[in-house]
C-alpha positions, -999 to +999 in steps of 0.1 A: +232-008+019+216-040+032+174-028+028+149-050+041+113-049+024+084-065+043+054-079+028+074-080-004+049-111-018+025-080-019+017-057-048+037-026-039+069-052-022+075-069-053+075-043-075+099-025-047+123-053-042+118-056-079+133-027-087+156-020-054+171-052-070+175-038-105+194-012-094+219-032-078+211-030-043+213-058-013+184-059-007+164-091+013+127-094+011+100-115+035+069-131+025+044-149+040+008-165+022+023-137-006-011-119-023+010-124-060+029-152-077+064-146-059+079-165-087+077-139-114+106-118-092+142-123-106+156-154-092+188-134-077+163-120-053+167-127-015+129-137-002+128-150+035+097-167+044+088-146+077+051-140+094+061-104+115+038-118+143+062-141+149+083-113+167+114-134+171+118-144+131+121-105+124+143-103+157+164-130+137+165-115+107+170-081+114+204-093+139+214-108+102+213-084+081+209-048+100+190-033+071+198+009+067+164+014+047+135-008+059+098-005+038+074-024+065+053-028+041+040-062+052+000-064+062-033-074+067-047-050+037-078-056+025-105-029+043-136-057+034-110-083+049-113-071+084-148-073+089-145-108+087-110-116+102-105-087+128-087-101+149-058-116+121-057-077+107-050-064+146-021-090+151-005-086+118-009-043+113-001-036+148+018-063+165+039-065+130+050-034+131+058-039+172+074-064+165+096-044+137+106-013+165+112-041+191+139-062+166+158-028+161+158-025+206+177-057+205+201-050+176+213-022+192+210-033+231+229-070+220+248-061+186+255-022+175+244+005+197+248+029+176+223+012+146+202+039+134+180+022+100+149+044+088+120+028+089+092+031+061+062+026+076+031+017+047+003+034+072-033+046+051-057+070+038-080+044+055-072+061+093-090+097+079-123+074+074-152+096+087-131+128+083-133+128+044-169+127+043-172+158+065-145+179+041-171+207+023-166+228-001-126+235-017-116+211+009-112+180-011-078+168-005-073+159+028-039+175+052-019+151+076-033+171+103-069+161+096-083+142+128-078+101+121-115+091+124-117+056+112-145+035+096-133-001+098-110-027+113-085-025+086-083+017+091-082+012+134-053-009+129-036+019+101-043+038+130-022+020+154+004+012+128+007+049+131+005+060+164+029+030+175+052+046+150+054+074+160+054+063+199+089+049+190+105+075+172+097+096+198+107+072+234+132+054+211+150+077+189+139+053+159+141+074+125+111+062+108+084+079+089+047+074+087+036+069+049-006+075+050-010+055+013-038+060-009-053+042-035-033+025-059-031-002-084-010-020-104-002-055-119+003-079-099-029-063-076-060-079-064-090-062-046-092-035-054-117-017-082-095-012-112-071-044-109-107-065-099-127-040-132-096-047-156-094-085-143-136-092-147-130-074-180-105-096-198-124-123-184-154-109-201-141-108-230-125-142-230-164-156-225-177-137-252-200-119-224-194-084-217-212-083-182-190-069-153-197-068-118-195-039-098-199-026-060-205+014-053-195+031-082-211+064-071-175+074-045-145+088-055-107+082-056-083+093-063-057+069-081-024+065-082+000+038-104+024+018-079+054+029-100+045+063-084+041+054-053+072+030-051+092+063-059+072+081-031+085+057-006+120+053-019+124+092-015+107+100+012+139+070+028+162+091+015+147+127+021+115+130+047+117+142+077+121+112+108+088+108+129+071+129+101+036+115+088+029+119+048+002+117+025+015+097-007-017+103-031-029+110-069-032+144-071-064+133-101-099+120-086-118+096-102-154+088-100-155+045-099-179+047-130-153+068-145-129+037-145-152+017-163-156+036-192-115+039-197-119+000-195-152+003-223-128+023-246-093+008-241-114-026-250-136-010-275-163-026-261-193-013-242-202-037-208-236-049-190-232-035-157-241-058-125-243-043-091-226-071-067-238-069-032-214-091-020-189-062-031-205-035-013-192-029+017-211-020+054-199+016+055-177+036+026-163+073+023-177+087-002-144+108-016-107+095-007-080+120-019-048+134+003-028+165-003+003+159-009+017+192-006+045+182+027+053+153-001+063+177-030+077+204-006+104+180+012+113+150-015+103+169-050+082+136-057+057+138-087+030+120-102+044+103-139+022+079-148-013+084-162-045+066-157-046+051-191-013+037-183-015+022-159-052-001-172-035-006-209-010-023-187-032-039-165-057-054-196-017-066-205-010-079-179-039-099-173-045-112-203-010-126-200-031-151-168-057-169-191 
């Protein structure tokens, strides 16, 4: 079957398309202003430049390939960026998602009436926002039924993406999964805590000046390896219930200072910590962790990659980039 991955120039998308290609799947990737070096991908992977904000481009690709599985990962995916570029964030994340669904409708209308792909949409834990700060007592892991109260334009855009998907499922019977993704990291990632800490640590190692710039180290995050995330997304495409929302989250929670300690331990050297005001957000969730009971029950998924392995892989990756 044909499989389409939008946002294949991003961290998650690039690893997903690489894995699918290695399994012998017929996979098409789209990219626009990639955040990773797509030259790292095997040459046999079919990559098409496509700005999902421009609906005719999405429709052209959908008409030609009619993918049976669509992983919609294309997004402006950084909360910090969304403060300075809110229009772009909304246009990419909401209108880009509409473009995918409208393209499916056009295929049904003009080419193949029974076209029935499964769309897995990369939504976000940022949708929960202030609800995460309101959890009390033993309620650490937020459930899919929690109220959506985003704290930044990125989170709002992801709520829009999530709910527009539900609308197309209800009104147009387009099968979809709303994957509410919590913090993930891995090689090729930029602008997230773990990848940035490891990157700056290797730069410090190269300079011989062991200083590390950080933001808020008091927050807590459940962080998973991208390999566990990619497996979850693929399992949801096969076993998830259409129309449903699923949290994808690590079950292990780390305070940001714990990540610093792990980096120091693996590098065998302490760092002088400097808080950079530019790395602080106007508002920030104190803890972000998701309940994955539903994901595990419906798909059999379990987390496999320990954080120590993720950090070791990131350190090795950034050394190759120096």
